[in-house]
Phi, psi and omega in degrees: 000149182274116183286346177274359180294135177238139180289152176290163185295321183278342176053039180265345181276108183304317183296321181292317180295315180298318179299317179294322179296314180294330180277349177079025182259357177283150172286170178302318181295319180293323178295317179297319179296322179297315180297322177295323179297322180298330181295330186249348185249099183297320181295319179294323178297314180299317181294320180299312181298322179294314181290326179296319179297315179297315181296321179298318179297319178296317179298318181297315179299319180294321179294336182271342188273338183205153178293149181280141179284163180273345185274060188294321188278359177271153172300155183305318182294318180292321179298319180294319181292327183284346177229096181304138178092349179274124178292136181303324179295321178291321181297335180265004186298317183295320177299318179295319180294323177296317179293328179299325177301317178297316181294320178296322177298319178296321178299315179300317180298319180295318179297319177298318178301315180296321180298312179299319180299317179295320179296319179295322180291327180279341177229066188294341185250031180300141185298133181291321189262022183292131177245131181219110182258014186294327183276340176066020181282127180302137181239335185202175181209135173276115187255337177217149178221153175225105179048052183278146169234108182264138175268124181257123178227181180290346182247001173263165184245167182287115185283352179276352181247166174306137184275125173262169176308125184166194190250149172233141177228108181258112183285321179200168182087192182226155177215142177254122187243123175263115171278136190292346175287341178126003180261138178245131182241135171258119183253136181239128181278156002283138182202151172236122184234131173259127176268113180275313183196189181284356178223025181204139177214163184232116178266108179282317177199158178109199189223137176211168174220135170278112192250005177175151174223141185274340182199168180287116178197162179277138172226135185242126171246131181237157171234189180296335185226001182225153172233124183247116179259124181238143171236086178068030175266156172250128184203163176247148181218133176226145179227124179277164176303337178272007177071024168279137187241138173239132178239126178236120181258126184257319178220142180076207179212158178229157177251127184248127177241140178270134179254120182251138176293148176289159179304135177059032179224142179256130181287128169231182181297333185252010179260183196251115174267160171250130185268126180273187178299149183258161175232155178253131179247122185268167178302137181091354181257154176220144178226137173256130179244145177278184186285001173253002181088008179275139179293133180255309183205150174249144181204184179280145179291144181233099184289336182293344181276000185229157177295152182238164181295322184288352174285355182239026183296142174283137180297152178296158180303142178284098182083197183268102180271118181292143177283155177298130176266097183297334181294337181264004180246152173273119180268124185232160174296145177255105174058197181288346184294328183289117181069025181305146183064027178060031179274158180297144175209134180198172178207165172211154177276142179228173176054048180052039177088355180272005179212168180219142177241127178246148173207164183094235174237075196247130169231109184241144184230156174217158184274120180238341181047062184265137172261109186262125178245174178301342180259008182285133181236140169247137183229139180194166171257145181221145168207162180210138177262351178211118182286131173250203181283312181219127171239134180170208184205173177191166176246152180206155177272343175217194181247037181243103183284138166212174186291347176281345178286138184274123176248132176259109181269130181242352180197161177124148185270351182259134179246102177282149183295333183260007177240119180293154181253009187292339178254006181280073190242000180290137186263353180096008183229120172065188178280141175231133179274131175245139174222106190237129177277090183289340181293348174280345185252333179203147177221158180119192181269126179233121184281323190245146171239126180239153180239150193230136165223083191264128174200092185264025174249303181239357174055053178237012181291149176221134176228135174236128178237139176212163178052050182277121180231141175237125185205172179260130179205130176282174172291137181295128183291000000 
């Protein structure tokens, strides 16, 4: 593909846009618009896959014909000038191959999207409230509790561990549940909640509130007769034992669909509902539905009737907890991730040694020898001037990264399947204070703490951390 190719202003020619995307000349906004177009334009998807295949073959041939240069982070022209005799096209091969990884990832995502779309079309009436814990993949985590009394039965799960698809039964008290897709729910007992996946749950009875979302994404809450679709809205939902439902929207809006049983069929969690026309409920509105899903009355939303996020605040540090002095620690690369693919990686100390700045494709670690308990909290300030794939931190017993290591992502455009998005709340502006109870996710002795500015395509990520404190603190009463 020609890297000097530029898309036309109207960007209506699919072949021209795809060529520009594969060459890496589109802006971030143009790339996102292109990927959205692929979701709805079948012809563009087919053309993209065909051109991607052709481009991959060309890239492979180029990678086989000559050794790759070491000056990866330089523009092709500068790399060629810095090594006499190196052809500019060969000098840019590694950059093209790095971008090809991104393009191939996009191809995989598109193929997965098409597969899911075909499955949905072939099974249009799949049960909304189906629960399946056979795969055991974590979907959520209980991060804070207030005087909870959990009922343990053969069909409920251990609330001290990551929650897989399955059931929770809270007899009394409150619990704050982080779904790994990025939605946070406050549950108030008595309540029965089914966890379907990291972006879907089923309220059988009781009261809850969606009290926060880390990023724009869809989250679905269902009842026996309703399906509520939210995209970063905050709202309250209650279901009585008689299956009467109340919905109160506090911020944003939600879409409500009524689920009707098929003729001569009784709805259960694994049976098939038919979805009727939907309605939109805006902030400040409330609707009461009867046990058949029919609207009874509309009124003003009442947030005082539901649990809130501030009822689960972490207590302030006990006394004056000193911040980590990075100047007194040896900062080392963390596993193969640091500078992966021979990309630039570096760091510098800031804030008189009380902070660290990472950039490029950087994973840096230091020795902290932390004993993590269920009440352990990490607190720090974070900011970034350039978004990469993953910004965050993690603990480890050694310096060997694998997918079993827990990473806390706080910023970044890439969502890995094994990294939760519930803390990915940084907006890209100024310093933001984070206070995270890491003891709900891991406990024991951890020697190393690592910080991340991951970007293995163009190596321009930047992360700044300061005033990092690790301490013990219970949930605020």
